[in-house]
MARGU-777862 format. One record per residue (C-alpha): residue number from 1; residue in three letters; x, z, y. Coordinates in steps of 0.05 Angstrom, whole numbers, padded with zeros to 5 digits, m for minus. Layout:
REM MARGU-777862
{vexza:NUM&seti:ALA&east:X&up:Z&north:Y}
...
REM end
This chain:
REM MARGU-777862
{vexza:1&seti:MET&east:m01237&up:01356&north:00940}
{vexza:2&seti:ASP&east:m01222&up:01334&north:01021}
{vexza:3&seti:LYS&east:m01256&up:01258&north:01032}
{vexza:4&seti:LYS&east:m01184&up:01231&north:01048}
{vexza:5&seti:LYS&east:m01165&up:01248&north:00976}
{vexza:6&seti:LYS&east:m01211&up:01214&north:00950}
{vexza:7&seti:ILE&east:m01212&up:01150&north:00982}
{vexza:8&seti:PHE&east:m01137&up:01150&north:00969}
{vexza:9&seti:ILE&east:m01152&up:01159&north:00888}
{vexza:10&seti:LEU&east:m01210&up:01102&north:00885}
{vexza:11&seti:GLY&east:m01162&up:01064&north:00924}
{vexza:12&seti:PHE&east:m01091&up:01073&north:00873}
{vexza:13&seti:LEU&east:m01144&up:01064&north:00815}
{vexza:14&seti:ALA&east:m01165&up:00993&north:00849}
{vexza:15&seti:ILE&east:m01103&up:00973&north:00870}
{vexza:16&seti:ILE&east:m01083&up:00991&north:00784}
{vexza:17&seti:ILE&east:m01140&up:00956&north:00755}
{vexza:18&seti:ILE&east:m01124&up:00901&north:00808}
{vexza:19&seti:GLY&east:m01064&up:00892&north:00788}
{vexza:20&seti:ALA&east:m01076&up:00890&north:00712}
{vexza:21&seti:LEU&east:m01119&up:00844&north:00715}
{vexza:22&seti:ILE&east:m01073&up:00793&north:00768}
{vexza:23&seti:PHE&east:m01030&up:00806&north:00701}
{vexza:24&seti:LEU&east:m01066&up:00795&north:00642}
{vexza:25&seti:LEU&east:m01095&up:00717&north:00671}
{vexza:26&seti:ILE&east:m01020&up:00711&north:00695}
{vexza:27&seti:ARG&east:m01006&up:00708&north:00621}
{vexza:28&seti:ASN&east:m01064&up:00673&north:00594}
{vexza:29&seti:ASN&east:m01057&up:00627&north:00626}
{vexza:30&seti:LYS&east:m00978&up:00612&north:00607}
{vexza:31&seti:LEU&east:m00995&up:00624&north:00536}
{vexza:32&seti:LYS&east:m01054&up:00571&north:00537}
{vexza:33&seti:THR&east:m00996&up:00530&north:00574}
{vexza:34&seti:ASP&east:m00943&up:00538&north:00518}
{vexza:35&seti:ASN&east:m00984&up:00485&north:00476}
{vexza:36&seti:LEU&east:m00995&up:00435&north:00520}
{vexza:37&seti:SER&east:m00956&up:00377&north:00519}
{vexza:38&seti:GLN&east:m00919&up:00341&north:00589}
{vexza:39&seti:SER&east:m00986&up:00286&north:00581}
{vexza:40&seti:GLY&east:m01037&up:00348&north:00589}
{vexza:41&seti:SER&east:m01058&up:00339&north:00516}
{vexza:42&seti:ILE&east:m01054&up:00388&north:00461}
{vexza:43&seti:ASN&east:m00996&up:00382&north:00414}
{vexza:44&seti:PRO&east:m01033&up:00389&north:00333}
{vexza:45&seti:LEU&east:m01009&up:00446&north:00306}
{vexza:46&seti:PRO&east:m00981&up:00410&north:00235}
{vexza:47&seti:THR&east:m01015&up:00425&north:00174}
{vexza:48&seti:PRO&east:m00995&up:00456&north:00110}
{vexza:49&seti:GLU&east:m00999&up:00414&north:00050}
{vexza:50&seti:PHE&east:m01004&up:00445&north:m00021}
{vexza:51&seti:MET&east:m00988&up:00418&north:m00088}
{vexza:52&seti:ASN&east:m01064&up:00389&north:m00129}
{vexza:53&seti:THR&east:m01068&up:00410&north:m00201}
{vexza:54&seti:GLU&east:m01033&up:00354&north:m00228}
{vexza:55&seti:GLU&east:m00966&up:00363&north:m00184}
{vexza:56&seti:LYS&east:m00967&up:00433&north:m00209}
{vexza:57&seti:SER&east:m00963&up:00429&north:m00281}
{vexza:58&seti:SER&east:m00919&up:00363&north:m00280}
{vexza:59&seti:LEU&east:m00865&up:00426&north:m00243}
{vexza:60&seti:GLY&east:m00891&up:00469&north:m00309}
{vexza:61&seti:LEU&east:m00927&up:00516&north:m00250}
{vexza:62&seti:PRO&east:m00994&up:00546&north:m00270}
{vexza:63&seti:ALA&east:m01045&up:00512&north:m00248}
{vexza:64&seti:ASP&east:m01088&up:00572&north:m00218}
{vexza:65&seti:SER&east:m01024&up:00587&north:m00166}
{vexza:66&seti:LYS&east:m01029&up:00573&north:m00087}
{vexza:67&seti:ILE&east:m00969&up:00533&north:m00082}
{vexza:68&seti:GLN&east:m00940&up:00498&north:m00007}
{vexza:69&seti:ILE&east:m00900&up:00430&north:m00004}
{vexza:70&seti:LEU&east:m00840&up:00445&north:00045}
{vexza:71&seti:LYS&east:m00802&up:00369&north:00028}
{vexza:72&seti:THR&east:m00810&up:00312&north:m00003}
{vexza:73&seti:ASP&east:m00773&up:00249&north:m00023}
{vexza:74&seti:GLU&east:m00787&up:00181&north:m00001}
{vexza:75&seti:SER&east:m00829&up:00165&north:m00056}
{vexza:76&seti:GLY&east:m00868&up:00221&north:m00042}
{vexza:77&seti:LYS&east:m00847&up:00277&north:m00103}
{vexza:78&seti:THR&east:m00831&up:00340&north:m00083}
{vexza:79&seti:GLU&east:m00764&up:00370&north:m00070}
{vexza:80&seti:VAL&east:m00779&up:00446&north:m00036}
{vexza:81&seti:TYR&east:m00843&up:00485&north:m00050}
{vexza:82&seti:ARG&east:m00862&up:00560&north:m00035}
{vexza:83&seti:VAL&east:m00913&up:00599&north:m00076}
{vexza:84&seti:ILE&east:m00960&up:00627&north:m00031}
{vexza:85&seti:ARG&east:m00989&up:00703&north:m00048}
{vexza:86&seti:LYS&east:m01013&up:00701&north:00003}
{vexza:87&seti:ASP&east:m01033&up:00673&north:00069}
{vexza:88&seti:ALA&east:m00973&up:00700&north:00111}
{vexza:89&seti:ASP&east:m00932&up:00676&north:00063}
{vexza:90&seti:ILE&east:m00953&up:00600&north:00083}
{vexza:91&seti:ILE&east:m00901&up:00570&north:00140}
{vexza:92&seti:LEU&east:m00926&up:00526&north:00196}
{vexza:93&seti:ASP&east:m00877&up:00480&north:00201}
{vexza:94&seti:PRO&east:m00828&up:00468&north:00149}
{vexza:95&seti:SER&east:m00782&up:00429&north:00188}
{vexza:96&seti:ARG&east:m00761&up:00496&north:00217}
{vexza:97&seti:VAL&east:m00745&up:00531&north:00161}
{vexza:98&seti:ALA&east:m00668&up:00549&north:00160}
{vexza:99&seti:ASP&east:m00666&up:00602&north:00113}
{vexza:100&seti:PRO&east:m00659&up:00562&north:00034}
{vexza:101&seti:ASP&east:m00681&up:00628&north:00011}
{vexza:102&seti:MET&east:m00745&up:00623&north:00041}
{vexza:103&seti:THR&east:m00761&up:00563&north:m00006}
{vexza:104&seti:ARG&east:m00746&up:00540&north:m00084}
{vexza:105&seti:PRO&east:m00718&up:00469&north:m00095}
{vexza:106&seti:ALA&east:m00752&up:00440&north:m00158}
{vexza:107&seti:THR&east:m00715&up:00430&north:m00211}
{vexza:108&seti:LYS&east:m00694&up:00358&north:m00229}
{vexza:109&seti:SER&east:m00722&up:00369&north:m00298}
{vexza:110&seti:ALA&east:m00777&up:00380&north:m00275}
{vexza:111&seti:GLN&east:m00795&up:00325&north:m00234}
{vexza:112&seti:GLN&east:m00770&up:00281&north:m00297}
REM end
C-alpha cells in the first residue's frame, strides 16, 4: 500500500476515535449534571417504603410477600400499595404514578 494511503487511513481512524471519545465525554458529563440541583448538590433518589409484617397481616396479605407502600393517608395508614414480585416492579418515585392499574388500593374493610 502506498505510504500516503496508510497515513490517510491512520489519520481518518484517529479522527473517528477522537470524535467518539469527545462524544462519550460530553454524554457522560450530561448524565452527571442531570442529577444536580440548582445549588450543585446531588438530588437524593426517593427511597421505596415497604410494609412490615404487622401491616401485611392487618390487610390480610401473606407475611412473606414484598409489598411497596405507594400512598398513605394523614394518619400513616396505607392507602395504595404494590405487590413486588421482582425488583424491576419497584417504583422509585410513587408521586409520579398516574396509572391506577399499576397500583392496588387497600380495601377499607382490611384497614379497619
